[in-house]
N, C-alpha and C positions, 0 to 999 in steps of 0.2 A: 618099907614104900609101897606106895599105892600103885600097883599093876595095869589099873584099869586107867588111871591118868595115862600112866606112860604109853599104853597103848593108843589111847584117843592122839598125845601127841605125836606118836609116829604115823598114825594113819592120817591127820591132818596135815603133816610133812611131807609126807609121801604123795598126796593128793597135790600139795602145791608144787613139789618138783614135777610131779607126772604133767599138769597144767603149763609148767614153765616149757618144757621139754616139747610139750606138743605146740605152745605159741611159738617157741625159736624153729621147728620144725615147718611154719608158716611162712618163715623171711628165707624166702627162694635169689640164689644166687645166679646170674645169667654168664654162661661161659663165654668165651673169646670166639668162637665160632658156630655162635649159634644165636637167635633172637628170641627174647621171652615175651611172649603173647599174654596180656593180661587182659583178660574180658569178663564181662558182667556188669556188676551195678561200678562203673567207674567213673562216672560223671557227666559232666554237659559240656557240648562246645560252646564255643564262643555266640553263635546264633540259637542258642537255647535247646537245640536237638541232643539226643543221646550220644555220649560219645560209644563207638562201637569196639575200640579196644585200645589199648596203651602197648606200644612197643619198646623194648630196655633192650638195648646192647651193651655191654662191657659195662653192669651194675648190678642191682638188686632190688626187689621189692617185696613188700609186705603182704601176702594173700589172705585177705580177708576170709574166714570160713563162710562157708555156706551163700556168701553175696560175689565174692569171685573164685575164678579157677585159670589155669594157664595153659600154655603149650610153647613149643618152640617150632621154631623156622630154622633148619640147618643150612647154614652159610657155604656149605662145600661146592666148589664151582661143578657144574653142569655141563659136560663136554655133549655135543649136538651135532651127528653127522647128516648133513643138508645137501644130497645128491640132485642139484635142480637140473632136469633134462627140458630140452624143444623150449627153452625160455627165448620169447621174441624179441631181439634186439631192434632198436632205432631204424637199421636198414632193414627189418622186415627179415632178417635171418635170424634161422633158431641156433642157439648154442646151448652146450651142456657144463654146467658151471657145478663140479664138485667142490664144497668148501668144508670147514668145521667151525662150529661157533661154539666159544666157551662163554658160558652165562652163570650168572649167580644172583642171590637174592643181595637186594640191594639195602646198605644202612643209611642213606639220607632218610631224615626224617618223616615229609611225606612219602615217599616211594615205601620206604618200610610200614607205613599205613596200610598202604594197597596192597601189598604182599599179604599183610594180616587180614584184610578182608576178603582178598582172593585166591591164595595159595595153601591158608592154613588147613591141615588135613588132608591135602593130596599128597599122594605117594610121589616119588619120583620119575617115574615112566609118564605119569601124567602130566607132570610139569614140563616134561622133556617133548611129550607132543602137542602141548599148547604153546611152546615156545617155537616148535617147529613149523606150526602154522604160522605163526606170525611172520618169522624169518623168511618163511616161503613166499609169502604175499608181499612182503618189502624188499626183497631179492628181485623177484620177478619186476616189480615196480621199477627200480634202480636199472636194471640191466635194459629196457625199453626206453628209456631217456637219453641211453649211452651209443656212440657208436662199437663196433667191435675192436675198433684201432685203439680205443682210448680205453677199454676194457684190459686188451692185452699187454698194450704197451705203457699205459699210465696207471698203474696199480695203485699207486698210494691215493689217485682221485678217487678211484673205483672204490676203496677201501675207507676211504674218510667219507663217501656217500652213504655206502653200507651202513657204517657203525653210527653215524647221524640220524637214519631213518629207521634203522632197526632200535637203538637203543631208547628214542622216543616212545617207539609203541611198547617195547619190553618194559619201561617203566609203567607204564598204564595196569598192569600186571603185578608190578612191584619186583621186577628184576633189572640187572644191568648186564651191560655187554662188557664181556674182559676181554677177550681175543678173537680175530677173525682169520681164518688161514684159507686162502683160497688156493687151491692145485689148480692144475693144468686146464685150460678153458679148450673146448672142440667143439665143431659142429659138423652136422652131417655132410654138408655139402664143398667142404673143404677150403673155406676161405681162411682159415685161419693158417691153416698149413700153406695156401697158396701165397701167402702175406710174407711167410716166412722164406717162400722160395725165393720171393722178389726181393726182399731183403739181402739174402745171400748172395743172389745174381747181382742187385746191384753194389752191393761191397767188392765183388768180382769185380765188375766192371769199371770201379771207380780204380782199382790198382792197377789195372792194365792200362786204364787211362791216364794215372800215374807216371807208370812205366814210359807208355808211349811219349807224354809230353816231357818226360827227361832224356829221352833218344832223340825226340826234335830240336830240343833245347840245345844238346851236343853238338848236332850235324849242324845246325844253324849257326853256332858258334865256331865249328871248324872252318865252315864255309866265308864266312865273315873274315875270320883271318887271314884266310887265304888273298880273299879281295883287298882287302887293305893292303896285303904285299903286293898283289901286282900293281895295285893302284899308287903306293909309293914310289915302284922303281921306273913305273912308266912316267910318274910324275920327274922323277929325278932326270930321266931319259929327256925328256920332253923340255926340262931348264936347260939343260947342256946342249941341243941344238938350236933351242930357240934365241940363246945366248950368243951362239956362232951365227946364225942370220942375222941377226941384228945387226951386227956387227960388220957385216957384208952389206945390208941392205938400208942400212939407216940414213946413210948419205942421200943414195939415189932415191929411195922411196918416202923422205919426209916432205918434200914440195907436193908430190901427187897425193899423200895420204892426206895432206893439210886441205887440199880442192876437194880432195874426193868426199872429206868430212864435211866440209863446208856446205859442198852442193845436197850432201845427203841431208845435213841437218836442214838446210831451208825447205827441201822437199818435205820434211816429216812435219816442218814446221808450218808448212801452207795446207798441207793435208789435214793436217790434225786441223787447222783453224777452218778450214768449209767442212770439214765433218763434222764439227760442233755446230757452225752454221746451221749447215743441213738438218742437224738433229733437230736442233732446237725450233727450225721453223715446222720441220714434221710436227713436233710436240705440242705447237703451236695450233697447228691446223688440226691435229687430232682432238686437241682440248676444246678449239672450238666446233668441231662438228659435232663432239659428245654434247658440247652446250645447247646446240641448236637442235639436234635432236632429243635432248631432255624436255627442251621446251616445248618442241612441236607436241612432244608427248605429252606433256603437261596440259597444256592447251585442248590437245585433243579428249584428252580424259575428262577434263573439265568440261567440254562440248557434249561429251556424251552422258555426263553424270547429270548437266544441267536436262536436257533432252529427257532422259530416260525420268528422272524424278517429275516433271511435268507430264510425261506421258501418263507415268504411273499416279500422278495428283488426279490427271484428268478421269483415267480409266476407274480410278476410284470415285470421283463426284459422279461419274456416268451410271456407275453400279448404284450408288447410294441413291442417286434420282429415279432410274430405273425402278429400284426397290418399294421409294417412297411411293410412286405412282401405282404401283401395280398394289402395293396396300391399298391406298386411296379408293383403287377401282375395286378390288375386294370388299373394301369395306360398304362404297356405296353401292354396290350389287348386293352385298348380303343386306342393307338397310332397304333398300328397294325390295328385294325378295321379302322381308319381314311386312312392310309397309303393304305388298300386294295380299301377303299369306293373311294378314290383319282384316284386309278390306273382305277378302272373298270368306273369309271363316265369319266376320259381321254378316254379308250379305247371306251366308247359308244359314245363319242362326234368325236372320229376318224371316227369310223366306220357309226356315221349317216352323217358325213361328205363326206366319200367315196360315199354311197348310194345317196346321193345329187349329187355328182358330177359326178357317173353312171347315175342316173335317166335325170340328163342334159344335158350329153354326147349322152342317147338313145334318148331325145328328140329332139337334133339338128340332129341325124340319120334319124329319122322318117320325121322331118322336110325335110332334105335333097331328101328324097324320095319321098318325094311331098304328104307325109301323108299316104302311104299305109304301114301298118307293116310288111306286108311280105316280101316286097321289103327291108325295112330297114333291117328286120330280114336276107335276102340272101347275103345284103351288109356284115354285120358282120361277116356273116359265110365265105364268102369271104375272107373278111380280114383276118380271121383265119384260112385260108386253108392252109396256110403253116406251121404253128403251126401244126394242125392235121396231115399231110404227115408226120413231124416229128417226132411224137409220133407214128405212126404206123414204122416207119423204128427203130426208137429207141426200140420198143417192143422186134425185135428180132436179132438187129444187134452184141449185145454183147453174143449170144449165139455162143458156141465152137461146132461146127458139128463135129469136127473131134475127141471132147471129148465125144461124145453121145454114151452110151451102151445100147443095147436094146437086151434082151434075148428073143429069139424066135426059133422055131423046124422050120422054114421055111416060105413057100408061104401061103397066104391066098386065099380064093377062088376066089376074083378078080383078083389074079396075082401080086397083090403088096407084096412088102416084110414088114416086122414090120416097118423097119426103114422108108420107104416111107409113110405108114401111120403117124408114129409119128409127121414126117416134114409137112405133108400135113394137120393133125388136128392142128398143133401147128399155121400154118397159117390160117387156118379159125378161130381162136380163135379171128384174129385180124379182126374187122368190116371192111368191103370193103369201099371205098369212095364212092362208087354209094350207098351203104345202108346209110350212114353218112348221104349222101344230100339226100335223101330219106324219114329220119326221120325227117328232118328239113325241108320237103315240097318243096325241090328246086331238078332239075335235073343235073347232072353231065355234066360240058361243053364238047362239042364234040371234041376240042383238047385234053382232057385227056382220051380220049376213051368212047366206047359205049359198054354195055353189051349185049352179044348176047343170042337169046333164047337159050332155054335147052337142044332142041334135034338138035342143030346145034353145041354144043359147041366141040371145038376140043378137040381131047385125046390126053392130054401131056403122053408122054412116059418118065418113069424116070429108069434109068439104074441101075440097082442092081447088085452088086456080086453076083456070084455063093453062097447059104446058105452052110453054115456049120454044123457041127454036132449039137445036141442041146446040148451036155455038154460043148461046147465052146462057147464064147459069141462072138457074131458077131459085129465089129467095124466098121465104115461107116466115 
């Protein structure tokens, strides 16, 4: 026998058996109290993204070597003591709510995925602290929406609200709420103790009230029984006496009773008839008075409304007319002011242009005179000489000498008549040319004549007619 072949076959069988055992060891079964989380190369989600983990509860899974690995999440319930203190209720009263919550990792498919993503690898104490934070927040939120009476007396409602809100938040990290146990609720202000005392006092008072009501009903029943007894006895005695009296008075009083009844009936009927008539008349008068008053009020209100409406309309019309007139006056005044301003601005611009042209002309005249201002002034006056002489001539040319009447009594001391003095004074009132030239700093040209000295001035003889009497006006 060839031992080499046997050794080779044994080695191959051993390798195959070892490989089979190793392959079998990669097939992992999940215990019932755990969740097996397979992670690594798991596959794709429906939206094409990589799948983070695969959760298995109550089954088995083959773990692909190298590409996949696994871990367990413990389903053992976790007990959390939550001693909530100074929680603010809806009535703004701070209360202490000691409670114990029991939570555990959920086995729902979606919630298991949250647990695999958020709790895998955490210690039990870390999960407890994380859950406690969530429970504290939700418990404070629920207490803030409820009255102390509801929390203390309606525990079912309180626990239902706690379960709903807390479990909703716990599912986000993969946990579920198993149980809630709330112990005695207390507050520093003593409000809950006062409620208990109030309830006890109310129960005692209700019991006392019930006893008192029963005693009262017993006393009333006894008194009613005695009253009925006395009434029945008195009624029997009265019937007996009445029977005896009726027998005695029946004959004697029948006629009188009949007449009395008739008179009384007549009186009652008459009184009732007159009363009803008076009442009907009174109601009629009252109705007429009310109708008249209503009509008068309506007419007065209508009249006042018409007057007020017309007055308001007239007032509004006057106000609008006044505003329109004022606006028209303002616009007219503004237009006139704008026109005046425009006119004055145009005149100012014209005067400015005239002055500028005159200044430019004067500058040219000075420039023509070689820069000598006096020579330029003489040139201007020489240019205006003809106009100056014309002014002198025009001053006296229209005087009607033959129409001048002078009232005088004769000659003066200088031998001149009043008429001569008048003519001489009028001529002297006109400035001579030589004086005009002298005022301008110039000398009259020799061709126009020269002024003689005062002592050589010739004496002009003015012939005057003979003087006439003072009472007769002299005409020249």
